[in-house]
N, C-alpha and C positions, 0 to 999 in steps of 0.2 A: 526234730530233723535239724533246724536252724541251730540249737544249742549244740547238737553233736558236730555239726560243721565247725562252728566256732571253737569247739574244744580241740578238734583235729587241727585247724590252723594254729591255735596256740601252742600245742605240743610240738608241730612241725618247726615254728619259729625257735623255740627252746633249743630243739635239737640242732638247728642249722645256725643259729646265732652264737656260735662258741666265741669267747674272749680270746683276744691274741695270745695270751699265755698258754691256752690249751693246744696250741699248734705243736705237733709232734716233729722232733728232728729227724735228721735224714739216717735212718738205719737201713741196712741191708734187709730185704724183704725174705731172703733164704739164705743165710750167712753160711750155713753148713756147706751147701752146694756151691754158693758163690766163692768163698774164700778156699775151697778146694780146687775150684777151676782157675783162680789166679795164682793159687801156690799149690801146685800138685804133691810136693812133698811134705806138705803140712801135716803135723800130728795134732796140733791143738792150737786154740786161740783163746785170748781173753778180750773182753769187752769192758771198756772204761767210758763211763757217760760224764760229759764235760760240759760247763756252760761258763759264759762270762761272768755271770753272777757269782758262782761258787769259786772260779779258777782265777779271773783277772776282771775285776768290776771296772778298770779303767781301759780295758781293752777294746771295748766295742767304739769308742771314740777314736781310738787309733786305727782300728779296721776301716772305718769310715774314711778318715783322713787318707790312709794308704790307697784305698780304691778309687777315691777322688769322685764318688758319686754318694748320693744319700743312700741311708740304709733303709731296707723294707720294714715297714712297720709291723707286718705278720710275721715273716721268716727271719728277721735279723734284730732280735732283742735279746736282753740281758738273759731271759729265763730259758731261750731255746736250747735245748740239750744238742749235744754232738756227740756221735758214737764213734770212738777210736777202738779198731780192732787190732790188736797186737798179735801178730801171726808167728807161731814158733814150731820148730821140729823137736827132736828129743833133747837137743843140746843148746839151741840157741834162737836167737830172734831172726826169722826170716824176712819180715817186712811189716808194714802197716797198711791199713785199709781205712778211710774215713770219707766223708761226704758232706753235702749240704744242699739245702733247698735255695732255688733261685727262681725268681718270678720270671716266667716265660709270657708269650702272648696269650696263651690260652689257660695255663695252669703253672704250678710249680715245676721245675725242672730239677731232678735229684742228680747231680753230678758226683761221681764217686772216684776217688784217686786211689791209686794201687802203688804203694812206695816199696823199695827195697829197704834193706837194714840200715842203709846210709842215707835213707829219707831221699833217694833219687827216683823220679817218676819213672813208673814202668808201664802203667796203662791207664787210661780213663775211660770209665763205664758210665753210660748214661742209663741210669735204672728207670727213671720215669720222665716222659716227655709226651705232651699231648700236643701234637702240630700236625697240619696237613703234610710236612714233610718229615715226620718222625723216622721214617725208613731211611731217608739220606742222612739223618744225623747219627742213627744209630748203626750204619753201615761200617764195615770193617775198615773200609778205605778212609773215610773220614776219622774215625776213633784213632786208626793207627798214626795218621798225620798229626793228629791233635797230640798223642802221647810223645810224639819224637821231638815237640818243643821242650826244652827244659822249662820246669815249674816256674822257676824265678823270673823267666822272660814275660809270664803273663800280665804281671802287675804294670809292665811296661806298654800294655796294650789298651791303656785308659782312654787314649785318644779315639780308638775304635769303637769300645763299648759305651762309652760316654758321649762321644760327638759324631760317630759313624764315620771317622777319618781311618780307613783301615789298610792304607797303602802298606805300611810297614809290617803288617801281619803276614807271616809266611805260610798262609793258610786261606783257601778260598770257602766261601760260604757254599755248602752243598745243595742249599735251595735255590741257589742263583738268585737271591734277593727276594724271593717269593715270603719266605720266613725270617727275614732278617732280624726282627725282635729275638726270635728264639737263638739264632745264631750269636748275637751280640750277649743274650744272657748266658750262654754256654762259655764264651770267653771270660766273661766277668766271674762266674762261678769257678772257673779253675783259677784265676787270679785271687778269689777269696780263699780257696784251698790253699794255695802257696802262703797266704799271710796267716791262715789258721795252722798251718804246719809249723 
């Protein structure tokens, strides 16, 4: 019996102790339905899997410098893949969808950006967030307000997501401070998406 318990514990540790490079990048859970919802006129889409290691080995250092915060040792490494969805109708590109994982208070937050064919932000979608205030962050009111801010403005919010000085951010924390860590992680996540763009 004791040998069986030890074996079970060992197997559990092997399964749970995955190395950082085993982390999966942020892909849509249901791309067919999600992309059709983002782009009702869509006829098809292509997926490109990108990583700093393959596309831009020096880019990770530049990302850290622009974000003005340390990179996460699990979610922001050279090996982490990023999924880029190129959305098309019969004749042309309609837009792009891509996302990134960001560390929240309780787990990773998956922030997805939907851009038009000119790379202008159309919508922000929080695919995953485990927070006591998840409903507030995923509410239509909050996400629409988030999406109205130009994507390029988010890198200017580093004082907020780094130092919690948020006076210049034209958006209120919908949790009213209860889940501030998650609010700041979302802002940083969108800033990262701008830099990845």
